[in-house]
N, CA, C and O of each residue as an XYZ file, in Angstrom:
584
protein
N      31.095     28.845     -2.836
C      30.457     28.650     -3.944
C      30.197     27.338     -4.385
O      29.163     27.073     -4.998
N      31.230     26.326     -4.065
C      31.073     25.140     -4.338
C      29.907     24.349     -3.384
O      29.343     23.323     -3.763
N      29.670     24.954     -2.194
C      28.434     24.558     -1.223
C      27.119     25.005     -2.040
O      26.095     24.322     -2.006
N      27.204     26.021     -2.666
C      25.847     26.519     -3.459
C      25.554     25.589     -4.400
O      24.443     25.064     -4.471
N      26.692     25.275     -5.317
C      26.426     24.408     -6.437
C      25.789     22.879     -5.967
O      24.966     22.200     -6.582
N      26.366     22.626     -4.852
C      26.171     21.178     -4.291
C      24.342     21.284     -3.962
O      23.492     20.493     -4.371
N      24.150     22.373     -3.206
C      22.993     22.766     -2.775
C      22.052     22.673     -3.920
O      21.029     21.990     -3.882
N      22.514     23.537     -5.162
C      21.377     23.404     -6.166
C      21.287     22.095     -6.886
O      20.278     21.793     -7.522
N      22.251     21.375     -6.800
C      22.155     20.119     -7.544
C      21.397     19.197     -6.908
O      20.621     18.472     -7.530
N      21.552     19.141     -5.616
C      20.740     18.292     -4.777
C      19.335     18.727     -4.656
O      18.470     17.855     -4.568
N      18.947     20.202     -4.639
C      17.505     20.514     -4.818
C      16.996     20.097     -6.252
O      15.828     19.722     -6.350
N      17.710     20.137     -7.240
C      17.255     19.891     -8.376
C      16.970     18.402     -8.532
O      16.008     18.072     -9.226
N      17.729     17.469     -7.942
C      17.472     16.146     -7.922
C      16.313     15.688     -7.123
O      15.607     14.755     -7.504
N      16.108     16.333     -6.015
C      14.832     16.214     -5.381
C      13.662     16.514     -5.916
O      12.681     15.814     -5.664
N      13.574     17.757     -6.854
C      12.479     18.314     -7.462
C      12.139     17.172     -8.555
O      11.009     16.687     -8.608
N      13.175     16.769     -9.421
C      12.983     15.926    -10.445
C      12.456     14.670     -9.949
O      11.595     14.074    -10.596
N      12.930     14.192     -8.786
C      12.463     12.866     -8.233
C      10.970     12.739     -7.804
O      10.194     11.795     -7.951
N      10.788     13.983     -7.223
C       9.329     14.242     -6.757
C       8.294     14.501     -7.856
O       7.118     14.159     -7.735
N       8.773     15.103     -8.901
C       7.927     15.528     -9.954
C       7.328     14.311    -10.763
O       6.269     14.529    -11.352
N       7.866     13.106    -10.853
C       7.585     11.852    -11.471
C       6.606     11.060    -10.506
O       6.084     10.026    -10.924
N       6.375     11.467     -9.372
C       5.431     10.657     -8.361
C       4.106     10.718     -8.691
O       3.514     11.791     -8.808
N       3.534      9.527     -8.870
C       2.173      9.610     -9.038
C       1.493      8.779     -7.849
O       1.809      7.668     -7.423
N       0.373      9.715     -7.400
C      -0.121      9.211     -6.018
C      -1.051      8.136     -6.322
O      -1.725      8.218     -7.349
N      -1.173      7.049     -5.474
C      -2.265      6.009     -5.939
C      -3.356      6.309     -5.012
O      -3.273      6.852     -3.910
N      -4.454      5.849     -5.659
C      -5.836      6.117     -4.967
C      -6.340      4.625     -4.357
O      -5.933      3.546     -4.787
N      -7.199      4.777     -3.390
C      -7.868      3.568     -2.907
C      -9.382      3.909     -3.557
O     -10.142      4.817     -3.221
N      -9.572      2.909     -4.575
C     -10.878      3.108     -5.372
C     -11.402      1.834     -5.286
O     -10.691      0.862     -5.537
N     -12.836      1.690     -4.886
C     -13.487      0.602     -4.830
C     -13.290     -0.331     -6.246
O     -13.310      0.139     -7.384
N     -13.116     -1.622     -5.932
C     -12.880     -2.675     -7.015
C     -14.188     -3.103     -7.502
O     -15.241     -3.169     -6.867
N     -13.949     -3.399     -8.796
C     -15.141     -3.942     -9.635
C     -15.343     -5.498     -9.275
O     -14.430     -6.319     -9.351
N     -16.510     -5.764     -8.917
C     -16.611     -7.337     -8.741
C     -17.979     -7.861     -9.653
O     -18.860     -7.111    -10.073
N     -17.920     -9.192     -9.821
C     -19.052     -9.760    -10.520
C     -20.115     -9.792     -9.193
O     -19.667     -9.760     -8.047
N     -21.285     -9.845     -9.420
C     -22.466     -9.805     -8.513
C     -22.345    -10.842     -7.261
O     -22.755    -10.585     -6.129
N     -21.756    -11.975     -7.626
C     -21.711    -13.100     -6.613
C     -20.384    -12.792     -5.731
O     -20.296    -13.365     -4.645
N     -19.419    -11.975     -6.116
C     -18.358    -11.711     -5.278
C     -18.436    -10.491     -4.423
O     -17.585    -10.274     -3.560
N     -19.344     -9.768     -4.625
C     -19.454     -8.503     -3.898
C     -19.578     -8.780     -2.379
O     -20.548     -9.434     -1.997
N     -18.662     -8.327     -1.481
C     -18.684     -8.296     -0.209
C     -18.435     -6.870      0.255
O     -17.277     -6.560      0.531
N     -19.468     -5.917      0.375
C     -19.164     -4.584      0.704
C     -18.230     -4.333      1.961
O     -17.299     -3.529      1.919
N     -18.528     -5.036      3.012
C     -17.801     -4.925      4.388
C     -16.274     -4.948      4.187
O     -15.542     -4.156      4.780
N     -15.825     -5.864      3.348
C     -14.560     -6.147      3.045
C     -13.964     -5.028      2.164
O     -12.838     -4.590      2.399
N     -14.730     -4.563      1.138
C     -14.220     -3.626      0.328
C     -13.982     -2.470      1.067
O     -12.980     -1.809      0.794
N     -14.885     -2.043      2.135
C     -14.921     -0.815      2.859
C     -13.719     -0.939      3.679
O     -12.899     -0.026      3.580
N     -13.463     -1.939      4.497
C     -12.299     -2.046      5.277
C     -10.953     -1.991      4.365
O     -10.065     -1.277      4.830
N     -10.701     -2.581      3.251
C      -9.579     -2.593      2.586
C      -9.388     -1.021      2.235
O      -8.336     -0.482      2.579
N     -10.343     -0.309      1.586
C     -10.401      0.956      1.285
C      -9.759      1.989      2.297
O      -8.839      2.792      2.138
N     -10.585      1.687      3.440
C     -10.131      2.592      4.719
C      -8.648      2.421      4.905
O      -7.881      3.384      4.927
N      -8.266      1.177      5.038
C      -7.001      0.886      5.427
C      -5.735      1.417      4.413
O      -4.634      1.845      4.760
N      -6.294      1.231      3.000
C      -5.243      1.590      1.982
C      -5.263      3.303      2.073
O      -4.200      3.912      1.954
N      -6.322      3.900      2.252
C      -6.276      5.351      2.350
C      -5.351      5.730      3.424
O      -4.577      6.645      3.139
N      -5.264      5.201      4.642
C      -4.537      5.606      5.656
C      -3.136      5.183      5.113
O      -2.268      6.055      5.154
N      -2.805      3.971      4.615
C      -1.569      3.467      4.351
C      -0.941      4.358      3.218
O       0.272      4.565      3.187
N      -1.738      4.833      2.366
C      -1.011      5.762      1.283
C      -0.639      6.917      2.037
O       0.531      7.285      1.931
N      -1.449      7.591      2.812
C      -1.097      8.910      3.308
C       0.007      8.816      4.335
O       0.982      9.566      4.378
N      -0.280      7.693      5.256
C       0.879      7.807      6.383
C       2.172      6.916      6.087
O       3.169      7.061      6.795
N       2.151      5.949      4.990
C       3.335      5.153      4.764
C       4.042      5.185      3.434
O       5.259      5.270      3.269
N       3.050      5.100      2.454
C       3.450      5.039      1.038
C       3.957      6.285      0.578
O       5.068      6.325      0.049
N       3.271      7.297      0.721
C       3.690      8.685      0.177
C       5.004      9.141      0.630
O       5.892      9.533     -0.127
N       5.091      9.063      2.051
C       6.449      9.663      2.594
C       7.504      8.821      2.022
O       8.528      9.380      1.630
N       7.396      7.650      1.932
C       8.504      6.653      1.645
C       8.954      7.141      0.146
O      10.066      7.546     -0.192
N       7.888      7.003     -0.582
C       8.213      7.278     -2.107
C       8.663      8.616     -2.319
O       9.461      8.729     -3.250
N       8.351      9.708     -1.676
C       8.835     10.990     -1.827
C      10.237     11.191     -1.022
O      10.970     12.174     -1.132
N      10.437     10.163     -0.266
C      11.799     10.180      0.626
C      11.656     11.330      1.504
O      12.591     12.109      1.687
N      10.392     11.478      2.115
C      10.414     12.420      3.344
C      10.074     11.713      4.505
O       8.991     11.166      4.711
N      11.130     11.750      5.322
C      10.969     11.087      6.817
C       9.912     11.843      7.529
O       9.995     13.065      7.414
N       8.886     11.352      8.276
C       8.318     12.009      9.118
C       9.143     12.196     10.452
O      10.191     11.609     10.719
N       8.524     13.060     11.194
C       9.201     13.383     12.542
C       9.057     12.183     13.470
O      10.030     11.900     14.169
N       8.048     11.510     13.548
C       7.709     10.312     14.139
C       7.249      9.251     13.358
O       6.059      8.956     13.249
N       8.229      8.638     12.782
C       7.790      7.428     11.807
C       6.873      6.360     12.197
O       7.166      5.701     13.195
N       5.834      6.102     11.568
C       5.015      5.010     11.862
C       5.555      3.586     11.626
O       6.422      3.433     10.765
N       5.169      2.691     12.225
C       5.812      1.268     12.031
C       5.612      0.873     10.672
O       6.466      0.106     10.226
N       4.588      1.252      9.832
C       4.251      0.763      8.301
C       5.528      1.546      7.544
O       6.306      1.030      6.741
N       5.530      2.673      7.931
C       6.562      3.492      7.030
C       8.036      3.206      7.182
O       8.858      3.339      6.276
N       8.312      2.774      8.491
C       9.508      2.523      8.711
C       9.907      0.991      7.990
O      11.001      0.692      7.511
N       8.775      0.194      8.059
C       9.057     -1.260      7.426
C       9.063     -1.121      5.985
O       9.748     -1.847      5.264
N       8.355     -0.255      5.579
C       8.313     -0.071      4.009
C       9.741      0.383      3.589
O      10.428     -0.158      2.722
N      10.069      1.443      4.327
C      11.551      2.073      4.055
C      12.578      1.054      4.218
O      13.373      0.943      3.284
N      12.697      0.385      5.097
C      13.784     -0.612      5.238
C      13.734     -1.815      4.404
O      14.791     -2.429      4.256
N      12.598     -2.278      3.795
C      12.377     -3.139      2.955
C      12.805     -2.757      1.714
O      13.399     -3.534      0.966
N      12.521     -1.488      1.400
C      13.322     -0.989     -0.083
C      14.598     -0.563      0.157
O      15.276     -0.611     -0.870
N      15.223     -0.141      1.175
C      16.571      0.083      1.485
C      17.426     -1.251      1.418
O      18.484     -1.372      0.801
N      16.892     -2.064      2.034
C      17.449     -3.583      1.908
C      17.723     -4.140      0.610
O      18.824     -4.582      0.280
N      16.432     -4.102     -0.307
C      16.522     -4.355     -1.631
C      17.171     -3.468     -2.795
O      17.731     -3.990     -3.759
N      17.059     -2.197     -2.643
C      17.402     -1.398     -3.771
C      18.359     -0.085     -3.275
O      18.653      0.880     -3.980
N      18.713     -0.288     -2.044
C      19.557      0.770     -1.630
C      18.691      2.092     -1.583
O      17.570      2.014     -1.080
N      19.135      3.282     -2.068
C      18.303      4.280     -1.866
C      17.800      4.644     -3.381
O      17.201      5.688     -3.640
N      18.081      3.778     -4.211
C      17.522      4.059     -5.491
C      16.511      3.279     -6.238
O      16.591      2.708     -7.326
N      15.488      3.398     -5.343
C      14.370      2.538     -5.641
C      13.233      3.489     -6.471
O      13.224      4.716     -6.366
N      12.431      2.849     -7.176
C      11.524      3.449     -8.145
C      10.035      3.322     -7.509
O       9.818      2.741     -6.445
N       9.073      3.923     -8.279
C       7.778      3.906     -7.741
C       7.464      2.500     -7.914
O       6.952      1.940     -6.946
N       7.682      1.807     -8.996
C       7.239      0.532     -9.404
C       7.773     -0.481     -8.164
O       7.100     -1.429     -7.761
N       8.977     -0.151     -7.679
C       9.627     -0.967     -6.573
C       8.863     -0.749     -5.227
O       8.746     -1.613     -4.358
N       8.353      0.533     -5.166
C       7.699      0.969     -4.044
C       6.156      0.217     -3.973
O       5.593     -0.158     -2.945
N       5.703      0.124     -5.230
C       4.206     -0.317     -5.345
C       4.420     -1.949     -4.875
O       3.656     -2.493     -4.077
N       5.578     -2.628     -5.498
C       5.570     -4.045     -5.166
C       5.805     -4.370     -3.670
O       5.173     -5.221     -3.045
N       6.745     -3.625     -3.196
C       6.787     -3.746     -1.736
C       5.682     -3.370     -0.819
O       5.478     -4.072      0.171
N       4.940     -2.313     -1.061
C       3.620     -2.034     -0.514
C       2.760     -2.835     -0.562
O       2.158     -3.059      0.488
N       2.407     -3.506     -1.686
C       1.506     -4.771     -1.965
C       1.869     -5.823     -0.913
O       1.046     -6.400     -0.203
N       3.134     -5.998     -0.895
C       3.426     -7.282     -0.108
C       3.225     -6.875      1.483
O       2.624     -7.688      2.186
N       3.700     -5.665      2.068
C       3.479     -5.238      3.199
C       2.160     -5.057      3.663
O       1.817     -5.535      4.744
N       1.199     -4.257      2.777
C      -0.051     -3.750      2.998
C      -0.838     -4.984      3.205
O      -1.584     -5.081      4.179
N      -0.688     -6.089      2.193
C      -1.498     -7.183      2.384
C      -1.366     -8.114      3.651
O      -2.240     -8.759      4.231
N      -0.143     -8.006      3.886
C       0.352     -8.958      5.279
C      -0.722     -8.466      6.284
O      -1.479     -9.239      6.871
N      -0.728     -7.018      6.447
C      -1.544     -6.280      7.581
C      -3.110     -6.589      7.361
O      -3.884     -6.948      8.248
N      -3.404     -6.393      6.093
C      -4.650     -6.550      5.674
C      -5.304     -8.003      6.034
O      -6.441     -8.249      6.435
N      -4.288     -8.826      5.779
C      -4.506    -10.391      6.232
C      -5.280    -10.250      7.719
O      -6.475    -10.432      7.949
N      -4.363     -9.921      8.523
C      -4.718     -9.861     10.011
C      -6.064     -8.939     10.326
O      -6.835     -9.232     11.240
N      -6.236     -7.899      9.540
C      -7.238     -6.928      9.912
C      -8.500     -7.713      9.361
O      -9.519     -7.769     10.049
N      -8.430     -8.288      8.180
C      -9.574     -8.996      7.577
C      -9.967    -10.083      8.501
O     -11.099    -10.074      8.985
N      -9.154    -10.982      8.772
C      -9.255    -12.103      9.783
C      -9.992    -11.879     10.859
O     -10.884    -12.656     11.198
N      -9.630    -10.545     11.660
C      -9.934    -10.068     12.884
C     -11.622     -9.934     12.850
O     -12.440    -10.408     13.639
N     -11.854     -9.024     11.511
C     -13.289     -8.467     11.432
C     -14.125     -9.645     11.011
O     -15.194     -9.797     11.602
N     -13.784    -10.501     10.071
C     -14.502    -11.783      9.694
C     -14.753    -12.633     10.968
O     -15.887    -13.089     11.109
N     -13.774    -12.903     11.948
C     -14.065    -13.619     13.278
C     -15.079    -12.839     14.048
O     -15.879    -13.526     14.683
N     -15.207    -11.534     14.121
C     -16.024    -10.850     15.054
C     -17.443    -10.875     14.511
O     -18.392    -10.741     15.285
N     -17.603    -11.028     13.322
C     -18.969    -10.641     12.552
C     -19.407    -12.114     12.031
O     -18.909    -12.581     11.006
N     -20.208    -12.699     12.670
C     -20.899    -13.989     12.403
C     -21.427    -14.118     10.828
O     -21.072    -15.008     10.054
N     -22.345    -13.042     10.525
C     -22.873    -12.763      9.386
C     -21.884    -12.734      8.260
O     -22.038    -13.493      7.304
N     -20.891    -11.912      8.320
C     -19.810    -11.910      7.506
C     -18.949    -13.097      7.304
O     -18.543    -13.478      6.207
N     -18.704    -13.652      8.442
C     -18.049    -14.996      8.347
C     -18.804    -16.057      7.507
O     -18.207    -16.708      6.650
N     -20.085    -16.219      7.754
C     -20.927    -16.915      6.771
C     -20.901    -16.615      5.325
O     -20.813    -17.571      4.554
N     -20.967    -15.393      4.848
C     -20.851    -15.025      3.537
C     -19.546    -15.152      3.133
O     -19.430    -15.674      2.024
N     -18.433    -14.810      3.734
C     -17.028    -15.177      3.356
C     -17.002    -16.764      2.918
O     -16.546    -17.114      1.829
N     -17.518    -17.645      3.840
C     -17.463    -19.268      3.703
C     -18.019    -19.495      2.660
O     -17.437    -20.374      2.025
N     -18.967    -19.067      2.141
C     -19.945    -19.260      1.142
C     -19.100    -18.901     -0.302
O     -19.373    -19.541     -1.318
N     -18.284    -18.067     -0.317
C     -17.778    -17.388     -1.429
C     -16.051    -17.882     -1.531
O     -15.445    -17.825     -2.601
N     -15.517    -18.278     -0.464
C     -13.981    -18.631     -0.370
C     -13.863    -19.683      0.516
O     -14.497    -19.756      1.568
N     -12.872    -20.699      0.022
C     -12.758    -21.936      0.729
C     -11.753    -21.474      2.064
O     -11.815    -22.127      3.106
N     -10.957    -20.460      1.954
C     -10.105    -19.893      3.202
C      -9.507    -18.768      2.928
O      -9.704    -18.234      1.837
N      -8.729    -18.245      3.802
C      -8.285    -16.702      3.859
C      -7.299    -16.666      2.716
O      -7.284    -15.648      2.023
N      -6.524    -17.599      2.455
C      -5.427    -17.728      1.202
C      -6.284    -17.320     -0.052
O      -5.929    -16.344     -0.712
N      -7.383    -18.029     -0.393
C      -8.244    -17.614     -1.589
C      -8.725    -16.182     -1.489
O      -8.561    -15.311     -2.344
N      -9.345    -16.061     -0.320
C      -9.725    -14.537     -0.203
C      -8.816    -13.387     -0.496
O      -9.187    -12.378     -1.095
N      -7.728    -13.570     -0.091
C      -6.430    -12.756     -0.254
C      -6.046    -12.928     -1.698
O      -5.770    -11.875     -2.273
N      -5.972    -13.993     -2.379
C      -5.701    -14.189     -3.776
C      -6.777    -13.298     -4.601
O      -6.443    -12.582     -5.544
N      -7.832    -13.400     -4.231
C      -8.925    -12.602     -4.871
C      -8.781    -11.132     -4.829
O      -8.758    -10.443     -5.848
N      -8.676    -10.633     -3.542
C      -8.546     -9.122     -3.373
C      -7.446     -8.587     -3.516
O      -7.496     -7.387     -3.788
N      -6.170     -9.176     -3.406
C      -4.945     -8.673     -3.589
C      -4.810     -7.852     -5.142
O      -4.529     -6.663     -5.288
N      -5.032     -8.632     -5.991
C      -4.995     -7.799     -7.499
C      -5.983     -6.780     -7.596
O      -5.706     -5.808     -8.299
N      -7.064     -6.820     -7.031
C      -8.105     -5.710     -7.056
C      -7.693     -4.294     -6.451
O      -7.964     -3.179     -6.897
N      -6.953     -4.643     -5.297
C      -6.638     -3.481     -4.515
C      -5.026     -3.383     -4.648
O      -4.493     -2.895     -3.652
N      -4.282     -3.704     -5.542
C      -2.985     -3.588     -5.816
C      -2.474     -2.022     -5.835
O      -3.179     -1.124     -6.296
N      -1.312     -1.827     -5.342
C      -0.755     -0.417     -5.543
C      -0.171     -0.308     -6.924
O       0.109      0.795     -7.394
N       0.028     -1.486     -7.617
C       0.700     -1.365     -9.129
C      -0.220     -0.515     -9.924
O      -1.420     -0.511     -9.645
N       0.230      0.171    -10.848
C      -0.514      0.871    -11.745
C      -1.256     -0.108    -12.716
O      -0.639     -1.041    -13.231
N      -2.518      0.100    -12.951
C      -3.309     -0.844    -13.711
C      -3.198     -0.370    -15.146
O      -3.181      0.848    -15.319
N      -3.122     -1.156    -16.177
C      -2.990     -0.827    -17.334
C      -4.250     -0.838    -18.050
O      -4.286     -0.527    -19.240
């Protein structure tokens, strides 16, 4: 009887914690005409969609995949170190922003260095990669926009 009660309590806790989960979306950001660089937006959206499905949602829902991906493991370990197992979606958002944009910095740098036209466009609009990341990070943040 005690085992059944324990199971029901655990099941209730899981259902309650999962019911308040809000899936984040990868939506194209608004830019002033001068700042629009579609190639960068497209790359960020593609990576963010994958990150949400493969890393963010499993960690947020506390559902470990059979073969954890490096990004899932890194996000989970970051949250576990900081908050134990009692992390909130807001805390997942903050950690996801940090880790996702570290990876995006590398992916964007790679893409920009391979494409001379894109490299010229970026140089006209941003003085360096730090400025570019500072511009894009708040526009593609995981944190819920008010």
